[in-house]
mmCIF file of the N, C-alpha and C atoms, coordinates in Angstrom:
data_MODEL
# 
_entry.id   MODEL 
# 
loop_
_atom_site.group_PDB 
_atom_site.id 
_atom_site.type_symbol 
_atom_site.label_atom_id 
_atom_site.label_alt_id 
_atom_site.label_comp_id 
_atom_site.label_asym_id 
_atom_site.label_entity_id 
_atom_site.label_seq_id 
_atom_site.pdbx_PDB_ins_code 
_atom_site.Cartn_x 
_atom_site.Cartn_y 
_atom_site.Cartn_z 
_atom_site.occupancy 
_atom_site.B_iso_or_equiv 
_atom_site.pdbx_formal_charge 
_atom_site.auth_seq_id 
_atom_site.auth_comp_id 
_atom_site.auth_asym_id 
_atom_site.auth_atom_id 
_atom_site.pdbx_PDB_model_num 
ATOM 1   N N  . UNK A 1 1  ? 0.807   -1.494 -0.174  1.00 0.00 ? 1  UNK A N  1 
ATOM 2   C CA . UNK A 1 1  ? 0.121   0.080  -0.102  1.00 0.00 ? 1  UNK A CA 1 
ATOM 3   C C  . UNK A 1 1  ? 1.378   1.064  -0.385  1.00 0.00 ? 1  UNK A C  1 
ATOM 4   N N  . UNK A 1 2  ? 0.527   2.342  -0.659  1.00 0.00 ? 2  UNK A N  1 
ATOM 5   C CA . UNK A 1 2  ? 1.480   3.658  -0.860  1.00 0.00 ? 2  UNK A CA 1 
ATOM 6   C C  . UNK A 1 2  ? 0.766   4.666  0.028   1.00 0.00 ? 2  UNK A C  1 
ATOM 7   N N  . UNK A 1 3  ? 0.230   3.997  1.389   1.00 0.00 ? 3  UNK A N  1 
ATOM 8   C CA . UNK A 1 3  ? 0.874   4.956  2.386   1.00 0.00 ? 3  UNK A CA 1 
ATOM 9   C C  . UNK A 1 3  ? 1.101   4.189  3.223   1.00 0.00 ? 3  UNK A C  1 
ATOM 10  N N  . UNK A 1 4  ? 1.562   2.858  4.048   1.00 0.00 ? 4  UNK A N  1 
ATOM 11  C CA . UNK A 1 4  ? 2.567   2.839  4.523   1.00 0.00 ? 4  UNK A CA 1 
ATOM 12  C C  . UNK A 1 4  ? 3.033   3.338  5.451   1.00 0.00 ? 4  UNK A C  1 
ATOM 13  N N  . UNK A 1 5  ? 3.590   3.988  5.277   1.00 0.00 ? 5  UNK A N  1 
ATOM 14  C CA . UNK A 1 5  ? 4.594   5.236  5.959   1.00 0.00 ? 5  UNK A CA 1 
ATOM 15  C C  . UNK A 1 5  ? 3.552   6.085  7.115   1.00 0.00 ? 5  UNK A C  1 
ATOM 16  N N  . UNK A 1 6  ? 2.361   6.218  7.094   1.00 0.00 ? 6  UNK A N  1 
ATOM 17  C CA . UNK A 1 6  ? 1.547   6.538  7.604   1.00 0.00 ? 6  UNK A CA 1 
ATOM 18  C C  . UNK A 1 6  ? 1.123   5.931  8.780   1.00 0.00 ? 6  UNK A C  1 
ATOM 19  N N  . UNK A 1 7  ? 0.408   7.088  9.841   1.00 0.00 ? 7  UNK A N  1 
ATOM 20  C CA . UNK A 1 7  ? 0.163   6.277  10.921  1.00 0.00 ? 7  UNK A CA 1 
ATOM 21  C C  . UNK A 1 7  ? -1.918  5.488  10.852  1.00 0.00 ? 7  UNK A C  1 
ATOM 22  N N  . UNK A 1 8  ? -2.316  5.106  11.455  1.00 0.00 ? 8  UNK A N  1 
ATOM 23  C CA . UNK A 1 8  ? -4.097  4.725  10.329  1.00 0.00 ? 8  UNK A CA 1 
ATOM 24  C C  . UNK A 1 8  ? -4.551  6.035  10.505  1.00 0.00 ? 8  UNK A C  1 
ATOM 25  N N  . UNK A 1 9  ? -4.232  7.637  11.473  1.00 0.00 ? 9  UNK A N  1 
ATOM 26  C CA . UNK A 1 9  ? -5.041  8.563  11.596  1.00 0.00 ? 9  UNK A CA 1 
ATOM 27  C C  . UNK A 1 9  ? -4.925  8.887  10.780  1.00 0.00 ? 9  UNK A C  1 
ATOM 28  N N  . UNK A 1 10 ? -3.474  9.309  10.626  1.00 0.00 ? 10 UNK A N  1 
ATOM 29  C CA . UNK A 1 10 ? -3.330  9.880  9.817   1.00 0.00 ? 10 UNK A CA 1 
ATOM 30  C C  . UNK A 1 10 ? -3.756  9.688  7.900   1.00 0.00 ? 10 UNK A C  1 
ATOM 31  N N  . UNK A 1 11 ? -3.444  8.495  7.254   1.00 0.00 ? 11 UNK A N  1 
ATOM 32  C CA . UNK A 1 11 ? -4.581  7.561  6.163   1.00 0.00 ? 11 UNK A CA 1 
ATOM 33  C C  . UNK A 1 11 ? -5.552  7.820  6.439   1.00 0.00 ? 11 UNK A C  1 
ATOM 34  N N  . UNK A 1 12 ? -6.555  7.671  7.215   1.00 0.00 ? 12 UNK A N  1 
ATOM 35  C CA . UNK A 1 12 ? -8.033  8.501  7.068   1.00 0.00 ? 12 UNK A CA 1 
ATOM 36  C C  . UNK A 1 12 ? -8.530  9.309  7.256   1.00 0.00 ? 12 UNK A C  1 
ATOM 37  N N  . UNK A 1 13 ? -7.174  10.360 7.387   1.00 0.00 ? 13 UNK A N  1 
ATOM 38  C CA . UNK A 1 13 ? -7.482  12.153 6.856   1.00 0.00 ? 13 UNK A CA 1 
ATOM 39  C C  . UNK A 1 13 ? -7.295  11.745 5.749   1.00 0.00 ? 13 UNK A C  1 
ATOM 40  N N  . UNK A 1 14 ? -6.214  11.362 4.713   1.00 0.00 ? 14 UNK A N  1 
ATOM 41  C CA . UNK A 1 14 ? -5.666  11.019 3.236   1.00 0.00 ? 14 UNK A CA 1 
ATOM 42  C C  . UNK A 1 14 ? -7.198  10.943 2.463   1.00 0.00 ? 14 UNK A C  1 
ATOM 43  N N  . UNK A 1 15 ? -7.540  9.050  3.666   1.00 0.00 ? 15 UNK A N  1 
ATOM 44  C CA . UNK A 1 15 ? -9.136  9.115  2.327   1.00 0.00 ? 15 UNK A CA 1 
ATOM 45  C C  . UNK A 1 15 ? -10.467 10.209 2.592   1.00 0.00 ? 15 UNK A C  1 
ATOM 46  N N  . UNK A 1 16 ? -10.073 11.028 3.849   1.00 0.00 ? 16 UNK A N  1 
ATOM 47  C CA . UNK A 1 16 ? -11.503 11.308 3.553   1.00 0.00 ? 16 UNK A CA 1 
ATOM 48  C C  . UNK A 1 16 ? -11.219 13.123 2.771   1.00 0.00 ? 16 UNK A C  1 
ATOM 49  N N  . UNK A 1 17 ? -9.717  13.409 2.447   1.00 0.00 ? 17 UNK A N  1 
ATOM 50  C CA . UNK A 1 17 ? -9.806  14.477 2.490   1.00 0.00 ? 17 UNK A CA 1 
ATOM 51  C C  . UNK A 1 17 ? -9.936  13.991 0.680   1.00 0.00 ? 17 UNK A C  1 
ATOM 52  N N  . UNK A 1 18 ? -9.549  13.176 0.301   1.00 0.00 ? 18 UNK A N  1 
ATOM 53  C CA . UNK A 1 18 ? -10.011 12.719 -0.766  1.00 0.00 ? 18 UNK A CA 1 
ATOM 54  C C  . UNK A 1 18 ? -11.740 12.187 -1.496  1.00 0.00 ? 18 UNK A C  1 
ATOM 55  N N  . UNK A 1 19 ? -11.721 11.518 -0.275  1.00 0.00 ? 19 UNK A N  1 
ATOM 56  C CA . UNK A 1 19 ? -13.243 12.280 -0.357  1.00 0.00 ? 19 UNK A CA 1 
ATOM 57  C C  . UNK A 1 19 ? -14.194 12.989 -0.639  1.00 0.00 ? 19 UNK A C  1 
ATOM 58  N N  . UNK A 1 20 ? -13.483 14.293 -0.104  1.00 0.00 ? 20 UNK A N  1 
ATOM 59  C CA . UNK A 1 20 ? -13.940 15.398 -0.115  1.00 0.00 ? 20 UNK A CA 1 
ATOM 60  C C  . UNK A 1 20 ? -14.025 16.080 -1.266  1.00 0.00 ? 20 UNK A C  1 
ATOM 61  N N  . UNK A 1 21 ? -12.549 16.431 -1.811  1.00 0.00 ? 21 UNK A N  1 
ATOM 62  C CA . UNK A 1 21 ? -12.124 16.659 -2.843  1.00 0.00 ? 21 UNK A CA 1 
ATOM 63  C C  . UNK A 1 21 ? -12.215 16.554 -4.099  1.00 0.00 ? 21 UNK A C  1 
ATOM 64  N N  . UNK A 1 22 ? -12.920 14.824 -4.172  1.00 0.00 ? 22 UNK A N  1 
ATOM 65  C CA . UNK A 1 22 ? -12.960 14.784 -5.795  1.00 0.00 ? 22 UNK A CA 1 
ATOM 66  C C  . UNK A 1 22 ? -15.075 14.858 -5.215  1.00 0.00 ? 22 UNK A C  1 
ATOM 67  N N  . UNK A 1 23 ? -15.860 15.097 -4.408  1.00 0.00 ? 23 UNK A N  1 
ATOM 68  C CA . UNK A 1 23 ? -17.172 15.490 -4.495  1.00 0.00 ? 23 UNK A CA 1 
ATOM 69  C C  . UNK A 1 23 ? -16.761 16.471 -5.871  1.00 0.00 ? 23 UNK A C  1 
ATOM 70  N N  . UNK A 1 24 ? -16.413 17.722 -6.163  1.00 0.00 ? 24 UNK A N  1 
ATOM 71  C CA . UNK A 1 24 ? -16.439 18.919 -6.946  1.00 0.00 ? 24 UNK A CA 1 
ATOM 72  C C  . UNK A 1 24 ? -15.484 18.019 -8.098  1.00 0.00 ? 24 UNK A C  1 
ATOM 73  N N  . UNK A 1 25 ? -15.498 17.463 -8.349  1.00 0.00 ? 25 UNK A N  1 
ATOM 74  C CA . UNK A 1 25 ? -15.616 16.338 -9.441  1.00 0.00 ? 25 UNK A CA 1 
ATOM 75  C C  . UNK A 1 25 ? -16.683 16.558 -10.363 1.00 0.00 ? 25 UNK A C  1 
ATOM 76  N N  . UNK A 1 26 ? -16.586 16.501 -11.980 1.00 0.00 ? 26 UNK A N  1 
ATOM 77  C CA . UNK A 1 26 ? -17.984 16.283 -12.274 1.00 0.00 ? 26 UNK A CA 1 
ATOM 78  C C  . UNK A 1 26 ? -18.359 14.230 -12.329 1.00 0.00 ? 26 UNK A C  1 
ATOM 79  N N  . UNK A 1 27 ? -19.587 14.462 -12.531 1.00 0.00 ? 27 UNK A N  1 
ATOM 80  C CA . UNK A 1 27 ? -20.381 12.718 -13.226 1.00 0.00 ? 27 UNK A CA 1 
ATOM 81  C C  . UNK A 1 27 ? -18.438 11.632 -13.498 1.00 0.00 ? 27 UNK A C  1 
ATOM 82  N N  . UNK A 1 28 ? -19.178 12.830 -14.798 1.00 0.00 ? 28 UNK A N  1 
ATOM 83  C CA . UNK A 1 28 ? -18.458 11.610 -15.683 1.00 0.00 ? 28 UNK A CA 1 
ATOM 84  C C  . UNK A 1 28 ? -16.818 11.866 -15.506 1.00 0.00 ? 28 UNK A C  1 
ATOM 85  N N  . UNK A 1 29 ? -16.142 12.415 -14.316 1.00 0.00 ? 29 UNK A N  1 
ATOM 86  C CA . UNK A 1 29 ? -14.874 12.705 -14.551 1.00 0.00 ? 29 UNK A CA 1 
ATOM 87  C C  . UNK A 1 29 ? -14.361 12.160 -12.431 1.00 0.00 ? 29 UNK A C  1 
ATOM 88  N N  . UNK A 1 30 ? -14.817 11.702 -12.481 1.00 0.00 ? 30 UNK A N  1 
ATOM 89  C CA . UNK A 1 30 ? -14.902 10.112 -10.889 1.00 0.00 ? 30 UNK A CA 1 
ATOM 90  C C  . UNK A 1 30 ? -13.931 9.322  -11.342 1.00 0.00 ? 30 UNK A C  1 
ATOM 91  N N  . UNK A 1 31 ? -14.264 8.550  -11.955 1.00 0.00 ? 31 UNK A N  1 
ATOM 92  C CA . UNK A 1 31 ? -13.625 8.209  -12.055 1.00 0.00 ? 31 UNK A CA 1 
ATOM 93  C C  . UNK A 1 31 ? -12.209 7.402  -11.715 1.00 0.00 ? 31 UNK A C  1 
ATOM 94  N N  . UNK A 1 32 ? -10.928 6.621  -11.790 1.00 0.00 ? 32 UNK A N  1 
ATOM 95  C CA . UNK A 1 32 ? -10.170 5.890  -10.918 1.00 0.00 ? 32 UNK A CA 1 
ATOM 96  C C  . UNK A 1 32 ? -8.793  6.412  -11.628 1.00 0.00 ? 32 UNK A C  1 
ATOM 97  N N  . UNK A 1 33 ? -8.759  7.360  -13.303 1.00 0.00 ? 33 UNK A N  1 
ATOM 98  C CA . UNK A 1 33 ? -7.743  8.098  -13.199 1.00 0.00 ? 33 UNK A CA 1 
ATOM 99  C C  . UNK A 1 33 ? -7.645  9.466  -12.519 1.00 0.00 ? 33 UNK A C  1 
ATOM 100 N N  . UNK A 1 34 ? -8.853  10.132 -12.287 1.00 0.00 ? 34 UNK A N  1 
ATOM 101 C CA . UNK A 1 34 ? -8.929  11.197 -11.810 1.00 0.00 ? 34 UNK A CA 1 
ATOM 102 C C  . UNK A 1 34 ? -8.983  11.474 -10.174 1.00 0.00 ? 34 UNK A C  1 
ATOM 103 N N  . UNK A 1 35 ? -9.280  10.390 -9.506  1.00 0.00 ? 35 UNK A N  1 
ATOM 104 C CA . UNK A 1 35 ? -9.736  9.934  -8.159  1.00 0.00 ? 35 UNK A CA 1 
ATOM 105 C C  . UNK A 1 35 ? -7.473  9.819  -8.017  1.00 0.00 ? 35 UNK A C  1 
ATOM 106 N N  . UNK A 1 36 ? -6.659  8.829  -9.022  1.00 0.00 ? 36 UNK A N  1 
ATOM 107 C CA . UNK A 1 36 ? -5.268  8.669  -8.696  1.00 0.00 ? 36 UNK A CA 1 
ATOM 108 C C  . UNK A 1 36 ? -5.162  10.329 -9.326  1.00 0.00 ? 36 UNK A C  1 
ATOM 109 N N  . UNK A 1 37 ? -5.057  11.099 -9.495  1.00 0.00 ? 37 UNK A N  1 
ATOM 110 C CA . UNK A 1 37 ? -4.521  12.368 -9.968  1.00 0.00 ? 37 UNK A CA 1 
ATOM 111 C C  . UNK A 1 37 ? -4.889  12.562 -8.331  1.00 0.00 ? 37 UNK A C  1 
ATOM 112 N N  . UNK A 1 38 ? -6.350  12.549 -7.889  1.00 0.00 ? 38 UNK A N  1 
ATOM 113 C CA . UNK A 1 38 ? -6.043  13.786 -6.699  1.00 0.00 ? 38 UNK A CA 1 
ATOM 114 C C  . UNK A 1 38 ? -5.978  13.226 -5.704  1.00 0.00 ? 38 UNK A C  1 
ATOM 115 N N  . UNK A 1 39 ? -4.731  12.246 -5.262  1.00 0.00 ? 39 UNK A N  1 
ATOM 116 C CA . UNK A 1 39 ? -4.589  11.263 -3.939  1.00 0.00 ? 39 UNK A CA 1 
ATOM 117 C C  . UNK A 1 39 ? -3.058  11.251 -4.428  1.00 0.00 ? 39 UNK A C  1 
ATOM 118 N N  . UNK A 1 40 ? -2.314  11.215 -5.398  1.00 0.00 ? 40 UNK A N  1 
ATOM 119 C CA . UNK A 1 40 ? -1.233  11.691 -5.847  1.00 0.00 ? 40 UNK A CA 1 
ATOM 120 C C  . UNK A 1 40 ? -0.649  13.357 -5.248  1.00 0.00 ? 40 UNK A C  1 
ATOM 121 N N  . UNK A 1 41 ? -1.618  13.735 -5.086  1.00 0.00 ? 41 UNK A N  1 
ATOM 122 C CA . UNK A 1 41 ? -0.841  15.440 -5.084  1.00 0.00 ? 41 UNK A CA 1 
ATOM 123 C C  . UNK A 1 41 ? -1.204  15.372 -2.933  1.00 0.00 ? 41 UNK A C  1 
ATOM 124 N N  . UNK A 1 42 ? -2.645  15.077 -2.840  1.00 0.00 ? 42 UNK A N  1 
ATOM 125 C CA . UNK A 1 42 ? -3.206  13.955 -1.544  1.00 0.00 ? 42 UNK A CA 1 
ATOM 126 C C  . UNK A 1 42 ? -1.527  13.310 -1.025  1.00 0.00 ? 42 UNK A C  1 
ATOM 127 N N  . UNK A 1 43 ? -1.511  12.328 -1.420  1.00 0.00 ? 43 UNK A N  1 
ATOM 128 C CA . UNK A 1 43 ? 0.112   11.885 -0.902  1.00 0.00 ? 43 UNK A CA 1 
ATOM 129 C C  . UNK A 1 43 ? 1.409   12.552 -0.843  1.00 0.00 ? 43 UNK A C  1 
ATOM 130 N N  . UNK A 1 44 ? 1.338   13.589 -1.778  1.00 0.00 ? 44 UNK A N  1 
ATOM 131 C CA . UNK A 1 44 ? 2.402   14.385 -2.253  1.00 0.00 ? 44 UNK A CA 1 
ATOM 132 C C  . UNK A 1 44 ? 2.685   14.947 -0.887  1.00 0.00 ? 44 UNK A C  1 
ATOM 133 N N  . UNK A 1 45 ? 1.243   15.496 -0.164  1.00 0.00 ? 45 UNK A N  1 
ATOM 134 C CA . UNK A 1 45 ? 1.294   16.903 0.925   1.00 0.00 ? 45 UNK A CA 1 
ATOM 135 C C  . UNK A 1 45 ? 1.532   16.190 2.296   1.00 0.00 ? 45 UNK A C  1 
ATOM 136 N N  . UNK A 1 46 ? 1.411   14.889 2.618   1.00 0.00 ? 46 UNK A N  1 
ATOM 137 C CA . UNK A 1 46 ? 1.929   14.505 3.801   1.00 0.00 ? 46 UNK A CA 1 
ATOM 138 C C  . UNK A 1 46 ? 2.236   13.860 3.771   1.00 0.00 ? 46 UNK A C  1 
ATOM 139 N N  . UNK A 1 47 ? 4.283   13.584 3.358   1.00 0.00 ? 47 UNK A N  1 
ATOM 140 C CA . UNK A 1 47 ? 4.623   13.126 2.908   1.00 0.00 ? 47 UNK A CA 1 
ATOM 141 C C  . UNK A 1 47 ? 5.583   14.937 3.101   1.00 0.00 ? 47 UNK A C  1 
ATOM 142 N N  . UNK A 1 48 ? 5.246   15.176 2.819   1.00 0.00 ? 48 UNK A N  1 
ATOM 143 C CA . UNK A 1 48 ? 5.586   17.002 3.628   1.00 0.00 ? 48 UNK A CA 1 
ATOM 144 C C  . UNK A 1 48 ? 5.780   17.251 4.744   1.00 0.00 ? 48 UNK A C  1 
ATOM 145 N N  . UNK A 1 49 ? 4.815   16.559 5.597   1.00 0.00 ? 49 UNK A N  1 
ATOM 146 C CA . UNK A 1 49 ? 4.653   16.869 6.775   1.00 0.00 ? 49 UNK A CA 1 
ATOM 147 C C  . UNK A 1 49 ? 3.637   17.181 7.872   1.00 0.00 ? 49 UNK A C  1 
ATOM 148 N N  . UNK A 1 50 ? 3.050   17.898 6.218   1.00 0.00 ? 50 UNK A N  1 
ATOM 149 C CA . UNK A 1 50 ? 1.063   18.566 6.129   1.00 0.00 ? 50 UNK A CA 1 
ATOM 150 C C  . UNK A 1 50 ? 0.228   17.574 6.249   1.00 0.00 ? 50 UNK A C  1 
ATOM 151 N N  . UNK A 1 51 ? 0.220   16.896 7.279   1.00 0.00 ? 51 UNK A N  1 
ATOM 152 C CA . UNK A 1 51 ? -0.870  16.029 7.670   1.00 0.00 ? 51 UNK A CA 1 
ATOM 153 C C  . UNK A 1 51 ? -2.405  16.327 7.963   1.00 0.00 ? 51 UNK A C  1 
ATOM 154 N N  . UNK A 1 52 ? -2.479  17.751 8.160   1.00 0.00 ? 52 UNK A N  1 
ATOM 155 C CA . UNK A 1 52 ? -4.141  17.389 9.380   1.00 0.00 ? 52 UNK A CA 1 
ATOM 156 C C  . UNK A 1 52 ? -4.821  17.855 8.278   1.00 0.00 ? 52 UNK A C  1 
ATOM 157 N N  . UNK A 1 53 ? -6.586  17.624 8.254   1.00 0.00 ? 53 UNK A N  1 
ATOM 158 C CA . UNK A 1 53 ? -7.225  17.490 7.929   1.00 0.00 ? 53 UNK A CA 1 
ATOM 159 C C  . UNK A 1 53 ? -7.595  19.021 7.241   1.00 0.00 ? 53 UNK A C  1 
ATOM 160 N N  . UNK A 1 54 ? -7.468  20.301 7.465   1.00 0.00 ? 54 UNK A N  1 
ATOM 161 C CA . UNK A 1 54 ? -7.536  21.246 6.038   1.00 0.00 ? 54 UNK A CA 1 
ATOM 162 C C  . UNK A 1 54 ? -6.376  21.109 5.733   1.00 0.00 ? 54 UNK A C  1 
ATOM 163 N N  . UNK A 1 55 ? -4.783  20.911 5.584   1.00 0.00 ? 55 UNK A N  1 
ATOM 164 C CA . UNK A 1 55 ? -4.479  20.861 5.020   1.00 0.00 ? 55 UNK A CA 1 
ATOM 165 C C  . UNK A 1 55 ? -4.147  19.792 3.694   1.00 0.00 ? 55 UNK A C  1 
ATOM 166 N N  . UNK A 1 56 ? -4.420  19.076 4.257   1.00 0.00 ? 56 UNK A N  1 
ATOM 167 C CA . UNK A 1 56 ? -4.893  17.878 3.254   1.00 0.00 ? 56 UNK A CA 1 
ATOM 168 C C  . UNK A 1 56 ? -6.088  17.467 2.231   1.00 0.00 ? 56 UNK A C  1 
ATOM 169 N N  . UNK A 1 57 ? -7.514  18.428 2.579   1.00 0.00 ? 57 UNK A N  1 
ATOM 170 C CA . UNK A 1 57 ? -8.657  19.143 1.781   1.00 0.00 ? 57 UNK A CA 1 
ATOM 171 C C  . UNK A 1 57 ? -7.865  19.698 1.026   1.00 0.00 ? 57 UNK A C  1 
ATOM 172 N N  . UNK A 1 58 ? -7.016  21.131 1.350   1.00 0.00 ? 58 UNK A N  1 
ATOM 173 C CA . UNK A 1 58 ? -7.564  21.923 0.469   1.00 0.00 ? 58 UNK A CA 1 
ATOM 174 C C  . UNK A 1 58 ? -6.259  21.431 -0.233  1.00 0.00 ? 58 UNK A C  1 
ATOM 175 N N  . UNK A 1 59 ? -5.383  20.573 -0.523  1.00 0.00 ? 59 UNK A N  1 
ATOM 176 C CA . UNK A 1 59 ? -4.091  19.922 -1.533  1.00 0.00 ? 59 UNK A CA 1 
ATOM 177 C C  . UNK A 1 59 ? -5.004  19.525 -2.295  1.00 0.00 ? 59 UNK A C  1 
ATOM 178 N N  . UNK A 1 60 ? -6.208  18.567 -2.137  1.00 0.00 ? 60 UNK A N  1 
ATOM 179 C CA . UNK A 1 60 ? -6.985  17.939 -2.672  1.00 0.00 ? 60 UNK A CA 1 
ATOM 180 C C  . UNK A 1 60 ? -8.046  19.020 -3.948  1.00 0.00 ? 60 UNK A C  1 
ATOM 181 N N  . UNK A 1 61 ? -9.007  19.625 -2.804  1.00 0.00 ? 61 UNK A N  1 
ATOM 182 C CA . UNK A 1 61 ? -9.225  20.656 -3.869  1.00 0.00 ? 61 UNK A CA 1 
ATOM 183 C C  . UNK A 1 61 ? -8.345  21.485 -4.946  1.00 0.00 ? 61 UNK A C  1 
ATOM 184 N N  . UNK A 1 62 ? -7.463  21.881 -4.124  1.00 0.00 ? 62 UNK A N  1 
ATOM 185 C CA . UNK A 1 62 ? -6.773  23.021 -5.202  1.00 0.00 ? 62 UNK A CA 1 
ATOM 186 C C  . UNK A 1 62 ? -6.357  21.832 -6.902  1.00 0.00 ? 62 UNK A C  1 
ATOM 187 N N  . UNK A 1 63 ? -6.105  20.799 -6.644  1.00 0.00 ? 63 UNK A N  1 
ATOM 188 C CA . UNK A 1 63 ? -5.805  19.337 -7.373  1.00 0.00 ? 63 UNK A CA 1 
ATOM 189 C C  . UNK A 1 63 ? -6.990  19.540 -8.366  1.00 0.00 ? 63 UNK A C  1 
ATOM 190 N N  . UNK A 1 64 ? -8.236  19.934 -7.986  1.00 0.00 ? 64 UNK A N  1 
ATOM 191 C CA . UNK A 1 64 ? -9.318  19.320 -8.961  1.00 0.00 ? 64 UNK A CA 1 
ATOM 192 C C  . UNK A 1 64 ? -9.696  20.139 -9.591  1.00 0.00 ? 64 UNK A C  1 
ATOM 193 N N  . UNK A 1 65 ? -9.539  21.405 -8.334  1.00 0.00 ? 65 UNK A N  1 
ATOM 194 C CA . UNK A 1 65 ? -9.684  23.688 -9.598  1.00 0.00 ? 65 UNK A CA 1 
ATOM 195 C C  . UNK A 1 65 ? -8.837  23.090 -10.472 1.00 0.00 ? 65 UNK A C  1 
ATOM 196 N N  . UNK A 1 66 ? -6.984  22.464 -10.011 1.00 0.00 ? 66 UNK A N  1 
ATOM 197 C CA . UNK A 1 66 ? -5.921  23.177 -10.949 1.00 0.00 ? 66 UNK A CA 1 
ATOM 198 C C  . UNK A 1 66 ? -6.279  21.925 -12.304 1.00 0.00 ? 66 UNK A C  1 
ATOM 199 N N  . UNK A 1 67 ? -6.490  20.610 -12.048 1.00 0.00 ? 67 UNK A N  1 
ATOM 200 C CA . UNK A 1 67 ? -6.482  19.272 -12.985 1.00 0.00 ? 67 UNK A CA 1 
ATOM 201 C C  . UNK A 1 67 ? -8.022  19.390 -14.516 1.00 0.00 ? 67 UNK A C  1 
ATOM 202 N N  . UNK A 1 68 ? -8.647  20.832 -13.441 1.00 0.00 ? 68 UNK A N  1 
ATOM 203 C CA . UNK A 1 68 ? -10.512 20.757 -14.299 1.00 0.00 ? 68 UNK A CA 1 
ATOM 204 C C  . UNK A 1 68 ? -10.213 22.162 -14.906 1.00 0.00 ? 68 UNK A C  1 
ATOM 205 N N  . UNK A 1 69 ? -9.042  23.159 -14.994 1.00 0.00 ? 69 UNK A N  1 
ATOM 206 C CA . UNK A 1 69 ? -8.920  24.460 -15.166 1.00 0.00 ? 69 UNK A CA 1 
ATOM 207 C C  . UNK A 1 69 ? -9.843  25.536 -14.313 1.00 0.00 ? 69 UNK A C  1 
ATOM 208 N N  . UNK A 1 70 ? -10.866 25.335 -13.677 1.00 0.00 ? 70 UNK A N  1 
ATOM 209 C CA . UNK A 1 70 ? -11.266 26.280 -12.711 1.00 0.00 ? 70 UNK A CA 1 
ATOM 210 C C  . UNK A 1 70 ? -12.121 25.413 -12.533 1.00 0.00 ? 70 UNK A C  1 
ATOM 211 N N  . UNK A 1 71 ? -12.788 24.519 -13.513 1.00 0.00 ? 71 UNK A N  1 
ATOM 212 C CA . UNK A 1 71 ? -14.862 24.038 -13.674 1.00 0.00 ? 71 UNK A CA 1 
ATOM 213 C C  . UNK A 1 71 ? -15.087 23.467 -12.738 1.00 0.00 ? 71 UNK A C  1 
ATOM 214 N N  . UNK A 1 72 ? -14.340 23.447 -11.297 1.00 0.00 ? 72 UNK A N  1 
ATOM 215 C CA . UNK A 1 72 ? -14.394 21.967 -10.170 1.00 0.00 ? 72 UNK A CA 1 
ATOM 216 C C  . UNK A 1 72 ? -16.831 22.578 -10.256 1.00 0.00 ? 72 UNK A C  1 
ATOM 217 N N  . UNK A 1 73 ? -17.088 21.696 -8.899  1.00 0.00 ? 73 UNK A N  1 
ATOM 218 C CA . UNK A 1 73 ? -17.979 22.164 -8.770  1.00 0.00 ? 73 UNK A CA 1 
ATOM 219 C C  . UNK A 1 73 ? -18.207 22.665 -7.711  1.00 0.00 ? 73 UNK A C  1 
ATOM 220 N N  . UNK A 1 74 ? -18.389 24.089 -7.305  1.00 0.00 ? 74 UNK A N  1 
ATOM 221 C CA . UNK A 1 74 ? -17.607 25.271 -6.645  1.00 0.00 ? 74 UNK A CA 1 
ATOM 222 C C  . UNK A 1 74 ? -19.207 25.020 -5.149  1.00 0.00 ? 74 UNK A C  1 
ATOM 223 N N  . UNK A 1 75 ? -19.942 25.209 -5.012  1.00 0.00 ? 75 UNK A N  1 
ATOM 224 C CA . UNK A 1 75 ? -20.990 24.869 -4.140  1.00 0.00 ? 75 UNK A CA 1 
ATOM 225 C C  . UNK A 1 75 ? -21.118 23.483 -3.711  1.00 0.00 ? 75 UNK A C  1 
ATOM 226 N N  . UNK A 1 76 ? -20.013 22.307 -4.068  1.00 0.00 ? 76 UNK A N  1 
ATOM 227 C CA . UNK A 1 76 ? -19.467 21.577 -3.311  1.00 0.00 ? 76 UNK A CA 1 
ATOM 228 C C  . UNK A 1 76 ? -18.149 21.309 -2.781  1.00 0.00 ? 76 UNK A C  1 
ATOM 229 N N  . UNK A 1 77 ? -17.285 21.831 -3.845  1.00 0.00 ? 77 UNK A N  1 
ATOM 230 C CA . UNK A 1 77 ? -16.045 22.086 -3.568  1.00 0.00 ? 77 UNK A CA 1 
ATOM 231 C C  . UNK A 1 77 ? -15.760 22.481 -2.532  1.00 0.00 ? 77 UNK A C  1 
ATOM 232 N N  . UNK A 1 78 ? -16.146 23.531 -2.161  1.00 0.00 ? 78 UNK A N  1 
ATOM 233 C CA . UNK A 1 78 ? -15.375 24.405 -0.430  1.00 0.00 ? 78 UNK A CA 1 
ATOM 234 C C  . UNK A 1 78 ? -16.044 24.640 0.356   1.00 0.00 ? 78 UNK A C  1 
ATOM 235 N N  . UNK A 1 79 ? -17.157 23.192 0.133   1.00 0.00 ? 79 UNK A N  1 
ATOM 236 C CA . UNK A 1 79 ? -18.248 23.249 2.051   1.00 0.00 ? 79 UNK A CA 1 
ATOM 237 C C  . UNK A 1 79 ? -17.288 23.289 2.871   1.00 0.00 ? 79 UNK A C  1 
ATOM 238 N N  . UNK A 1 80 ? -18.255 23.514 3.971   1.00 0.00 ? 80 UNK A N  1 
ATOM 239 C CA . UNK A 1 80 ? -17.262 23.507 4.664   1.00 0.00 ? 80 UNK A CA 1 
ATOM 240 C C  . UNK A 1 80 ? -16.741 22.172 5.712   1.00 0.00 ? 80 UNK A C  1 
ATOM 241 N N  . UNK A 1 81 ? -15.405 22.449 5.664   1.00 0.00 ? 81 UNK A N  1 
ATOM 242 C CA . UNK A 1 81 ? -15.236 20.783 6.565   1.00 0.00 ? 81 UNK A CA 1 
ATOM 243 C C  . UNK A 1 81 ? -15.265 20.211 7.714   1.00 0.00 ? 81 UNK A C  1 
ATOM 244 N N  . UNK A 1 82 ? -15.753 19.008 8.245   1.00 0.00 ? 82 UNK A N  1 
ATOM 245 C CA . UNK A 1 82 ? -16.078 18.893 10.061  1.00 0.00 ? 82 UNK A CA 1 
ATOM 246 C C  . UNK A 1 82 ? -15.341 17.996 10.482  1.00 0.00 ? 82 UNK A C  1 
ATOM 247 N N  . UNK A 1 83 ? -14.892 19.036 11.008  1.00 0.00 ? 83 UNK A N  1 
ATOM 248 C CA . UNK A 1 83 ? -12.604 18.379 11.812  1.00 0.00 ? 83 UNK A CA 1 
ATOM 249 C C  . UNK A 1 83 ? -13.693 17.830 12.935  1.00 0.00 ? 83 UNK A C  1 
# 
């Protein structure tokens, strides 16, 4: 598993951040390849030591916006994150 170097709490935050970020993807772009792109950015963030839910989610959301050229579903993308 690619996230084996992280404890369970960090892995859980990474997974949750991925789910939150991918809500901003249009339905036709929620497949494996798109999720993989977002997950790679979240993993990079965690490897840099930025492991709070806020940091991981912001990274995932930024990735979605960047990959879609600013066309993410904004009303979903920027909903408040429950901690």
